[in-house]
LUMNUMI-309058 format. One record per residue: chain; x, y, z negated of N, C-alpha, C, O, CB in turn; residue in three letters; residue number from 1. Coordinates in steps of 0.001 Angstrom, whole numbers, plus 500000, padded with zeros to 6 digits. Atoms other than C-alpha are relative to their C-alpha. Glycine has a CB too. Layout:
<nodes>
> A|X|Y|Z|X|Y|Z|X|Y|Z|X|Y|Z|X|Y|Z|Ala|NUM
...
</nodes>
This chain:
<nodes>
> A|498579|500291|499203|446386|742030|968513|499793|498982|500687|499109|498032|500307|501276|499720|499204|Met|1
> A|500035|501184|498967|446754|739922|971400|501431|499677|499838|502275|500572|499879|499514|500360|501667|Arg|2
> A|498838|500515|500063|449729|737568|970951|500269|499322|501531|499649|498305|501841|500031|499026|498758|Ile|3
> A|499600|500726|498740|451156|736656|974482|501242|499132|499717|502336|499505|499293|500313|501036|501192|Leu|4
> A|498953|500975|500485|453042|733592|974036|500498|499234|501327|499770|498518|502015|499355|498911|498822|Leu|5
> A|499563|500759|498708|455293|732325|976892|501237|499036|499528|502176|499355|498798|500514|501140|501292|Val|6
> A|498799|500921|500195|457502|729314|976774|500965|500251|500964|500572|500668|502053|499671|498558|500062|Arg|7
> A|499109|499914|498992|460681|729460|978541|499962|499248|501391|499145|498327|501367|501037|499711|499432|His|8
> A|499939|500684|498831|461225|728136|982053|500548|498653|499754|501131|498364|498709|500754|500721|500967|Gly|9
> A|499105|501398|500146|462450|724472|982755|501491|500290|499677|502130|501190|500223|499991|499090|501457|Gln|10
> A|498449|499980|500433|465953|723996|981126|500380|498845|500975|499678|498140|501700|500396|499659|498179|Ser|11
> A|499258|501219|499243|468574|721667|982609|499548|498681|499203|499353|497612|499782|501815|500166|499970|Gln|12
> A|500509|501257|500789|467467|719266|979660|498680|499698|500344|498454|498556|500745|500034|500159|498489|Trp|13
> A|501441|500243|499638|463792|719527|980286|500018|499351|501314|499207|498436|501453|499123|501320|500043|Asn|14
> A|500002|500787|498861|464518|718358|983665|500167|498722|499978|499551|498051|500807|500768|500354|500737|Ala|15
> A|499887|501289|500208|465699|715126|982449|499334|499423|498886|499671|498308|498489|501190|499732|499946|Thr|16
> A|500795|500435|501235|463253|714811|979508|500816|499736|498688|500651|498834|497866|499250|498701|500336|His|17
> A|499091|500236|501232|465931|715359|976975|499539|500895|498975|499176|502031|499279|501549|500256|500265|Arg|18
> A|500418|498978|500810|465029|716804|973767|501045|500983|499660|502166|500543|499407|499460|499473|498861|Leu|19
> A|498700|499138|500264|467163|719911|973122|499879|500839|498478|500879|501307|497932|500169|501208|501369|Gln|20
> A|499853|499376|501376|465798|721482|969638|500517|501308|500193|500042|502134|500972|500923|499217|499039|Gly|21
> A|499161|498610|499882|468353|724377|969058|501210|499798|500738|502063|500665|500545|500433|500621|498589|Gln|22
> A|498996|499816|499215|470901|723318|971481|499810|501085|500913|498637|501392|501122|500274|498896|500607|Ala|23
> A|500058|498800|499323|471511|726227|973638|500268|499541|501559|501383|499505|502080|501093|501088|499370|Asp|24
> A|499896|500580|498758|470834|724897|976982|499497|501194|501214|498627|502028|500960|499056|498587|499950|Ile|25
> A|500339|498970|498848|470532|727057|980374|498703|499581|500707|498330|498407|500711|501214|500081|501133|Ala|26
> A|500917|500107|499237|467658|727498|982428|500509|499064|501327|501667|499131|501737|499537|501381|500248|Leu|27
> A|499678|500570|498533|467654|725278|985718|499465|500949|500930|498734|501891|500623|499352|498530|500332|Ser|28
> A|500687|499208|499215|466893|726681|988764|498734|500117|500514|498304|501099|501119|500479|500013|500707|Glu|29
> A|501480|500075|499923|463440|725514|989060|499289|500895|498732|498200|501455|498855|499559|498349|499927|Thr|30
> A|500384|499213|501047|463117|727221|985581|500020|501338|500258|499114|502019|499777|500706|499768|498958|Gly|31
> A|499696|498696|499746|464494|730508|986914|498557|500338|501199|498006|501438|501248|501815|500133|500652|Arg|32
> A|500862|499595|498986|461874|730318|989812|498616|500080|499356|497738|500813|499811|500058|499045|501209|Asp|33
> A|501427|499942|500652|458859|729488|987179|499967|501252|499498|498986|501939|499783|499665|498950|498861|Gln|34
> A|499762|498728|500674|460026|732527|985227|499641|501318|500791|498961|502243|500347|501434|500041|499639|Ala|35
> A|500202|499070|499040|460041|734696|988231|498496|500129|500429|497971|501235|500562|500859|499667|501113|Asp|36
> A|501423|500030|499618|456528|733765|989227|499104|500524|498996|498036|501000|499382|499577|498667|500309|Ala|37
> A|500854|499448|500980|455074|734823|985929|500202|501471|499763|499380|502101|499097|500170|499285|498774|Leu|38
> A|499833|498803|500249|456482|738048|985949|498794|501025|500452|498424|501814|499582|501211|500256|500555|Arg|39
> A|501166|499196|499757|453581|739924|987700|499006|499862|499012|498433|500866|498588|499431|499717|501232|Ala|40
> A|501288|500243|500984|451071|738593|985376|500389|500634|498626|499582|501358|498044|499616|498264|499764|Thr|41
> A|499555|499128|500988|453189|739819|982471|499969|501490|499979|499458|502216|499127|501117|499713|499852|Ile|42
> A|500082|498418|499667|453681|743203|983819|498410|500540|500097|498080|501615|499595|500796|500303|501577|Glu|43
> A|501177|499475|500135|449973|743391|984486|499094|500020|498698|497984|500553|498687|499424|499465|500891|Glu|44
> A|500474|499803|501302|449213|742925|980691|500538|500885|499232|500066|501103|498116|500024|499013|499369|Leu|45
> A|499352|498900|500641|451539|745607|979781|500368|499821|498828|499904|500748|498164|499351|501028|499966|Lys|46
> A|499595|500255|501405|453041|744317|976412|500589|501304|499620|501295|502032|500317|501036|498756|499802|Pro|47
> A|499755|498663|500627|453439|747152|974089|501676|499716|499365|502546|500585|499295|498635|500390|498641|Cys|48
> A|498497|500355|500278|456743|745281|972820|500262|498706|500268|499356|498061|500797|500447|500221|498617|Arg|49
> A|499678|501360|499710|458505|742012|973104|501189|499510|499039|502179|500191|498772|500385|499873|501536|Ala|50
> A|498921|500602|500828|460533|739740|970881|500241|498561|500654|499430|498136|501477|499560|499909|498356|Ile|51
> A|499481|501226|499314|462226|736454|971912|500801|499213|499005|501368|499745|498051|500887|500350|501261|Thr|52
> A|498880|501037|500444|464170|733495|970700|501327|500421|500475|501498|500876|501606|499740|498529|500568|Ser|53
> A|498636|499662|499371|467949|734077|970804|500821|499211|500631|502002|499507|500816|500745|500419|499226|Asp|54
> A|499265|500891|499043|468837|731051|972883|499851|500409|501356|498982|501175|501772|499567|498608|499909|Leu|55
> A|499676|499549|498631|469997|731303|976340|498751|499771|500855|498322|500741|501479|501266|499223|500601|Glu|56
> A|501055|500277|499090|467153|729788|978187|498690|500924|499650|497860|501158|500530|499676|498435|499927|Arg|57
> A|501062|499189|500237|464658|731969|976436|500061|501406|500306|499175|502082|500830|499703|499882|498802|Val|58
> A|499762|498466|499599|466264|735329|976705|500352|500188|501601|500191|501316|502067|501333|500630|499073|Arg|59
> A|500006|499920|498558|467031|734657|980517|498475|499867|500440|498100|500606|501349|500953|498837|500652|Glu|60
> A|501450|499922|499472|463197|733762|980940|499365|501505|499504|498644|502112|500295|499035|498616|499326|Thr|61
> A|500491|498497|500402|462327|737265|978884|500368|500872|501109|499572|501678|501590|500698|500612|498602|Ala|62
> A|499416|498836|499079|464629|739130|981378|499108|499976|501144|498591|500974|501645|501604|499806|500501|Ala|63
> A|500376|500125|498671|463163|737389|984359|498190|500455|500102|497533|500766|501096|500407|498303|500469|Arg|64
> A|501413|499655|499956|459571|738082|983227|499777|501418|500015|498668|501886|500273|499286|499436|498895|Ile|65
> A|500249|498295|500244|460161|741949|982717|500384|500339|498797|500142|501528|498591|498503|500555|500081|Gly|66
> A|499987|499598|501470|461139|742065|979005|501653|499819|499805|502021|499059|498909|498912|498912|498881|Ala|67
> A|498495|500065|500273|465130|742384|979214|500425|500645|498711|501539|500465|498219|500777|500678|501123|Pro|68
> A|499388|499432|501234|465238|744351|976168|499022|499434|498733|498778|500052|497696|500051|501784|500107|Asp|69
> A|500603|500631|501179|463238|742002|974041|500843|499744|498808|502006|499381|498985|499463|498780|500374|Ala|70
> A|499165|499836|501134|464476|742054|970600|500085|498212|499469|499144|497486|499145|499196|501263|498766|Ser|71
> A|499971|501381|500566|465980|738577|969564|499858|499603|498577|500333|500311|497689|501107|499500|500327|Pro|72
> A|500523|500523|501215|464774|736714|966711|500507|498673|499673|500065|497781|500397|498589|499963|500046|Val|73
> A|499463|501327|500065|466587|733727|965461|499034|498906|499310|499130|497684|499425|501319|500090|499248|Ser|74
> A|501010|500964|500668|463594|732444|963311|498856|499555|501188|497893|498867|500850|499204|500837|498596|Asp|75
> A|500875|500347|498667|461712|732004|966962|500816|498747|500549|500309|498140|501493|499925|501394|501263|Leu|76
> A|499475|501291|499339|464191|729048|967697|499051|498890|499903|498116|498855|499103|501311|499531|499374|Arg|77
> A|500647|501218|500024|462887|725805|968441|500132|499064|498631|501007|499265|497789|500519|499296|501174|Glu|78
> A|499834|500887|501179|462410|723164|965817|501290|499010|500192|501457|498371|501231|498619|499128|499798|Ile|79
> A|498742|500633|500107|465802|721486|964845|499553|498495|500127|498858|497966|499259|500816|500389|498602|Asp|80
> A|500439|501329|499978|465388|717936|966216|501351|498962|499495|501318|497739|499637|499424|499694|501597|Val|81
> A|498946|500882|500732|468691|716595|964510|500641|499127|500717|501052|499426|501838|499511|499256|498991|Gly|82
> A|499440|501067|499015|470088|713371|965645|499333|499668|501424|499920|499074|502328|499984|498727|499266|Gly|83
> A|500655|500305|498719|467517|713184|968402|500552|501241|501333|500231|501273|502521|498167|500077|499632|Trp|84
> A|499614|499038|498939|469267|716194|970105|500722|499629|501132|501845|499174|500917|500692|500938|499502|Thr|85
> A|499373|500504|498928|470188|715418|973626|499480|498678|500518|499798|498369|501666|501311|499914|499693|Gly|86
> A|500487|501189|499877|468405|712073|973545|498672|500258|501055|497995|501286|501025|499691|499389|498506|Arg|87
> A|501370|499832|499297|465493|711450|976164|499065|499381|499317|499246|498434|498552|499914|499502|501354|Thr|88
> A|501249|500511|500545|462134|710919|975239|499730|498670|500112|499081|498034|499281|498979|500596|500518|Thr|89
> A|500460|501678|499704|461967|707386|976828|501016|499173|499019|500645|498149|498445|500292|499406|501914|Ala|90
> A|499119|500643|500987|465106|706427|974730|499395|499894|498650|499189|498819|498086|501273|500733|499889|Asp|91
> A|500487|500070|501384|463735|707436|971499|498586|499328|499694|498351|498813|498601|499959|501376|499513|Ile|92
> A|501166|500867|500031|460242|705939|972194|500319|498472|500050|499752|497674|499303|499113|500361|501153|Val|93
> A|499613|501412|500060|461905|702630|973124|500756|499410|498740|500838|498214|498460|500827|499775|501137|Ala|94
> A|499588|500570|501228|463648|702605|969880|499343|500128|498971|499599|499295|498101|501021|500325|499672|Glu|95
> A|500966|500095|500940|460993|703644|967601|498926|500932|500539|499002|502142|500326|500513|500334|498591|Asp|96
> A|501152|499181|499627|457829|704891|969163|499227|500538|498939|498648|501604|499147|499141|499292|500794|Glu|97
> A|500833|499454|501056|456100|705343|965797|500630|501236|499390|499966|502149|498900|499753|498959|498929|Ala|98
> A|499309|498881|500777|458811|707669|964474|499757|501128|501332|499536|502261|500905|501903|499599|499452|Ala|99
> A|500058|498912|498870|458511|709813|967996|498419|500452|499439|498264|501562|498930|500168|499313|501932|Tyr|100
> A|501456|499675|500031|454628|709880|967508|499891|500706|498801|499360|501816|498744|499018|498787|500052|Leu|101
> A|500098|499070|501389|454926|710895|963893|500693|501338|500266|500028|502331|499972|500797|499259|498615|Ala|102
> A|499542|498700|499817|457217|713716|964815|499027|500761|500903|498718|501923|500635|501390|499983|500555|Trp|103
> A|500746|499074|499189|455012|714762|967595|498575|500393|499412|497882|501311|499850|499843|499385|501377|Arg|104
> A|501281|499509|500896|452057|715013|965310|500299|500652|498860|499432|500764|497993|499125|498920|499536|Ala|105
> A|499624|499128|501171|454031|717076|962820|499956|498983|498820|499722|499633|497801|498945|501333|499772|Gly|106
> A|500163|500524|501071|453954|714179|960278|501490|499401|499587|501781|498976|498469|498853|499058|500127|Thr|107
> A|498733|500675|500126|457537|712961|960821|501094|500789|500164|500878|501791|500846|500121|498989|500853|Gly|108
> A|498864|499335|499497|461110|714251|960992|501075|499366|500481|501541|498497|499744|500436|500717|499189|Thr|109
> A|498714|500738|499656|464049|713085|962944|501111|499890|499099|501254|500716|498198|500539|500538|501077|Pro|110
> A|498695|499901|500889|467347|712021|961340|500620|501256|499916|501080|501642|500990|501051|499120|500459|Pro|111
> A|499351|498769|500198|468772|715291|960061|499372|501158|500472|499913|502263|500446|501180|499968|500522|Gly|112
> A|500746|498826|499394|466083|717370|961642|499313|500867|498939|499480|500704|497731|498917|499494|501011|Gly|113
> A|500882|499211|500511|463690|720007|960644|498714|499749|499566|497920|499645|500501|499920|500744|500666|Glu|114
> A|501452|500320|500237|460413|719286|958729|499226|500946|500663|499645|502078|500903|499600|499976|498562|Pro|115
> A|500831|499509|499049|457430|720224|960730|499381|501409|498979|499245|502548|499426|498791|498679|500586|Trp|116
> A|500684|498863|500804|455878|722436|957771|501081|500935|499665|500658|502082|499520|499243|499501|498637|Asp|117
> A|498956|499008|499991|459365|724217|957263|500030|500860|501090|500238|502067|500959|501201|499436|499921|Ala|118
> A|499678|499319|498890|459485|725104|960749|498778|500886|500249|498967|502055|500586|500369|499070|501146|Phe|119
> A|501067|498995|499799|455750|726440|961033|500138|501126|498826|499659|502228|499096|498500|499248|499969|Val|120
> A|499938|498940|500782|456490|728473|957943|500901|501184|500393|500552|502360|500283|500332|499538|498829|Gly|121
> A|498924|498803|499427|459690|730426|959391|499361|500662|501304|499512|501860|501541|501645|499292|500480|Arg|122
> A|500604|499393|498797|457682|730788|962779|499152|501091|499430|499378|502292|499581|499148|498959|500907|Val|123
> A|500960|499019|500251|454612|732203|961112|500307|501025|498995|499391|501778|498664|498865|499396|499651|Thr|124
> A|499508|498626|500511|456588|734739|959058|500318|500855|500803|500097|502028|500502|501005|499993|499264|Ala|125
> A|499649|499108|498828|457828|736190|962208|498764|500525|500413|498670|501753|500438|500722|499293|501192|Val|126
> A|501324|499569|499430|454127|736343|963580|499370|500965|499100|498903|502016|499540|499041|498820|500224|Ile|127
> A|500651|499218|501017|452813|737792|960459|500568|501417|499978|499872|502415|500169|500153|499333|498638|Arg|128
> A|499118|498784|500052|455617|740448|960132|499912|500978|501274|500015|502205|501282|501481|499510|499847|Arg|129
> A|500224|499190|498509|455122|741499|963796|498447|500662|500066|498197|501810|500433|500169|498762|501458|Glu|130
> A|501573|499621|500014|451125|741643|963451|499931|501180|499318|499162|502059|499707|499002|498953|499294|Ala|131
> A|500226|498665|500780|451614|744326|960899|500427|501304|500599|500242|502440|500163|500700|499938|498729|Ala|132
> A|499453|498537|499309|453189|746702|963267|498880|500178|501072|498549|499184|501719|501759|499941|500825|Ile|133
> A|501031|499691|498892|450551|748153|965633|500412|499677|501300|501511|500011|501743|499633|501397|500045|Pro|134
> A|499509|500498|498564|450601|746684|969012|498897|499424|500684|498374|498542|500002|501158|498910|499961|Cys|135
> A|501221|500681|499247|447719|745612|971581|500545|498797|500307|500123|497766|499783|499418|500720|501333|Thr|136
> A|499647|501417|499291|449658|743001|973519|501590|499787|499517|502525|500427|499999|499826|500068|501933|Asn|137
> A|498650|500421|500458|452701|741578|971770|500473|498881|500760|499785|497861|500782|500025|499642|498565|Leu|138
> A|499394|501235|499105|455041|739288|974154|500917|499288|499046|501914|499829|498567|500905|500499|501432|Leu|139
> A|498994|501103|500746|456632|736377|972226|500376|499124|500974|499539|498404|501519|499359|499112|498777|Val|140
> A|499549|500849|498985|458818|734618|974553|500948|498927|499233|502023|499311|498773|500757|500860|501179|Val|141
> A|499720|500890|500914|459656|731386|972750|500238|498468|500752|500619|498200|501892|498824|500073|498948|Cys|142
> A|499892|501525|499656|459632|727506|972768|498778|499306|499972|497840|499801|499348|500887|499266|499080|His|143
> A|501303|500438|500135|456958|725131|973282|499655|499340|498530|498477|499147|498231|499770|499019|501132|Gly|144
> A|500428|500370|501571|457085|723814|969474|499773|501158|499338|499126|500973|498308|501082|499208|499127|Gly|145
> A|500240|498883|500715|456942|727330|968330|498511|500482|500250|497779|500920|499363|501033|501030|500361|Val|146
> A|501520|499813|499891|453560|727846|970135|499151|498926|499406|498037|499219|498972|499599|500108|501427|Ile|147
> A|500891|500987|500586|452246|724624|968908|499799|500407|498365|498691|500379|497831|500680|498439|500225|Arg|148
> A|500093|499586|501349|453155|725814|965235|499042|501145|499874|498154|501033|499029|501335|500364|499470|Ala|149
> A|500908|499065|499966|451355|729075|965936|498682|499569|500126|497911|499919|499233|500274|500805|500895|Ile|150
> A|501266|500652|499622|448356|727331|967321|499397|499388|498596|498260|499564|498158|500276|498791|501194|Leu|151
> A|500443|500951|501304|448252|725092|964093|499710|501156|498869|498641|501184|498259|501409|498762|499412|Gln|152
> A|500346|499103|501236|448571|728004|961524|499197|500709|500045|498645|500944|498970|500771|500713|499552|Arg|153
> A|501112|499102|499765|446130|730360|963089|498788|499598|500507|497730|500214|500380|500342|500889|500754|Phe|154
> A|501297|500565|499512|443812|728198|964744|499613|498598|499509|498591|498044|499915|500032|499956|501475|Leu|155
> A|500059|501340|500610|444140|724940|962829|500083|498751|501029|499604|497659|500725|498675|499921|499205|Asn|156
> A|499954|501074|499050|444925|722860|966075|501079|499205|499544|502167|499756|499380|500167|500430|501441|Leu|157
> A|498973|500746|500508|446909|720172|964893|500952|499467|501304|500487|499203|502413|499345|498803|499101|Gln|158
> A|499144|500007|498796|449957|719545|967076|499760|498436|500701|500121|498313|501871|501711|500322|499525|Pro|159
> A|500575|501284|499392|448670|715768|967839|499003|500390|501233|498971|499842|502335|499151|499120|498802|Ala|160
> A|501046|499688|499113|445985|717333|969590|500170|500972|501103|499291|501313|501894|499012|500412|499283|Ser|161
> A|499580|498874|498923|447902|719873|971732|500967|499282|501097|501999|498702|500762|500888|501366|499208|Ile|162
> A|498905|500543|499067|449577|718701|974930|501344|500990|499940|501480|502081|499386|499376|499925|501621|Ile|163
> A|498637|499037|499959|453184|719891|975660|499793|501243|500533|499067|501154|501523|501155|499447|500839|Pro|164
> A|500086|498803|499239|453242|723507|976697|500797|499960|501020|501958|499561|500922|500249|501105|499326|Val|165
> A|499217|499921|498934|454225|724008|980021|501054|500877|500234|500744|502025|499914|499340|500118|500830|Ala|166
> A|498973|499051|499690|457497|725721|981025|499516|501216|500664|498836|501106|501684|500993|499397|500812|Pro|167
> A|500117|498738|499336|457200|729404|981843|498410|500022|500237|497886|500307|501314|500959|500104|501417|Ala|168
> A|501519|499785|499934|453449|729317|981041|499422|500922|498691|499920|500970|497566|499250|498443|500001|Ser|169
> A|500550|498993|500960|451299|731853|979193|498860|499513|499252|497900|499071|499884|499594|501234|500683|Leu|170
> A|501059|500304|501018|449082|731089|976090|499619|501400|499452|500580|502132|499216|500532|498958|498788|Thr|171
> A|500434|498584|500770|447186|734339|974558|499044|499347|498747|498125|498528|498741|498943|501271|501195|Ala|172
> A|500843|499973|501231|445987|734392|971161|499522|501277|499311|500357|502102|498939|500686|499331|499053|Leu|173
> A|500282|498890|500475|443717|737010|969782|500121|499851|498498|499609|498853|497990|498761|500430|500489|Arg|174
> A|499951|500065|501399|444561|737750|966052|498991|501155|499457|499088|502303|499888|501536|500177|499493|Leu|175
> A|500840|498981|500379|441806|739585|964229|500419|500429|498640|501111|499638|497999|498583|499588|500061|Glu|176
> A|499692|499253|501313|442269|741702|961119|499113|499542|499017|498907|498343|498830|499876|501526|500091|Asn|177
> A|500917|500165|501074|439852|742113|958332|498671|500213|500251|497962|500635|499338|500307|500757|499013|Ser|178
> A|501326|499840|499723|436706|742251|960022|499144|498742|500144|498012|498766|500628|499927|500744|501133|Asn|179
> A|500793|500987|500352|435680|738883|959354|499961|498766|501309|499577|497599|501243|498565|500718|499639|Gly|180
> A|500062|500894|498827|436071|737442|962875|501262|498999|500051|502404|499216|499646|499939|500899|501333|Lys|181
> A|498783|501123|499932|438086|734289|963538|500962|500388|500979|500712|501209|501861|499516|498496|500413|Pro|182
> A|499003|499668|498812|441274|734363|965548|499537|499000|500945|498946|497974|500606|501692|499862|499673|His|183
> A|500491|500619|498740|440642|733111|969104|501165|499570|500959|502179|500258|501075|499061|501009|500741|Arg|184
> A|499033|500265|498955|442578|731263|971777|499172|500637|501524|498041|500448|501971|500372|498143|500000|Leu|185
> A|500597|499338|498703|441992|733143|974948|500681|499402|501278|500102|499541|502355|500237|501658|499991|Glu|186
> A|499360|500744|498896|444277|731272|977280|501047|499042|499621|501901|499392|498807|500578|500911|500930|Leu|187
> A|498971|500999|500254|446366|728190|977141|500718|499469|501489|500099|499342|502546|499251|498720|499149|Phe|188
> A|499287|500488|498856|449225|726904|979570|499561|500569|501559|499420|499871|502563|499818|498474|499918|Asn|189
> A|500111|499385|498634|448513|729484|982390|501156|500010|500777|502177|500498|500293|499583|501314|499940|Tyr|190
> A|498784|499722|499048|450889|729303|985269|499390|500629|501336|498362|500199|501857|500887|498533|500364|Arg|191
> A|500937|499669|498842|450037|731248|988217|500026|499345|501240|499136|499475|502081|500136|501236|500339|Pro|192
> A|499925|500534|498735|451429|729152|990896|499723|498652|499919|499855|498011|500961|501212|500224|500617|Glu|193
> A|500111|501388|500124|450598|725691|989443|499593|499619|498714|500008|500241|497735|501170|499364|500321|Ser|194
> A|500439|500741|501383|448968|723594|986662|501186|499082|499571|501925|498627|500443|498556|499010|500193|Leu|195
> A|498981|500959|500519|451344|721478|984616|499589|499228|498835|499895|499588|497698|501219|500690|499647|Asp|196
> A|500544|500569|501246|449603|718928|982482|500903|498836|499588|500495|497998|498784|498493|499520|500183|Leu|197
> A|498937|501143|500394|452809|716557|982223|501083|500564|499448|502086|499851|499413|500515|499139|501145|Glu|198
> A|498745|499125|500520|455231|719179|980671|500933|499250|499020|500419|498510|498182|499482|501337|499211|Ala|199
> A|499022|500673|500899|458185|717872|978838|499849|500707|498595|499579|501908|498551|501560|500115|500592|Pro|200
> A|499827|499414|501101|458394|718366|975103|501313|500833|499892|501574|501444|498856|499887|499051|499067|Asp|201
</nodes>
């Protein structure tokens, strides 16, 4: 099975580098354009079914890339960043850079936030459940943290070693079953119109 992982387009808070976690923030106009640009790529891959986080920015992205009927799954929500919700990355780093870097590496938790391991567990449970249902190309429209969690669990790529996932980008992961082959990363951060190596968390 191939898992087609799409991060939502730029949100209104992404545009100002504010951490949003599970806050239900809408796409910006740029984010809508980004999602529209990815639609032809997704249509060419012909997903057999689609699931999506239930937050607005992700559901709209799913609709714009051609999956308006994607099934919403609350466990695909972004990690809860607790007291950092709505704060800019620059402010958090200025206050406590070590805490921010630990969170980004998956070894620290924001005040009142969700521990990384618990987050990885809930996301992985969704993917394992979906992988048990026959499908060639499963489309998963979600969040940057969700994609990093999946890459850690299935490919052992640690979050500290993964750059932020670009808005409205495609990452493809091949999950092998019982034939002894390893899971493989086929594509990361693909955007048809431009590269983005400085994406916001």
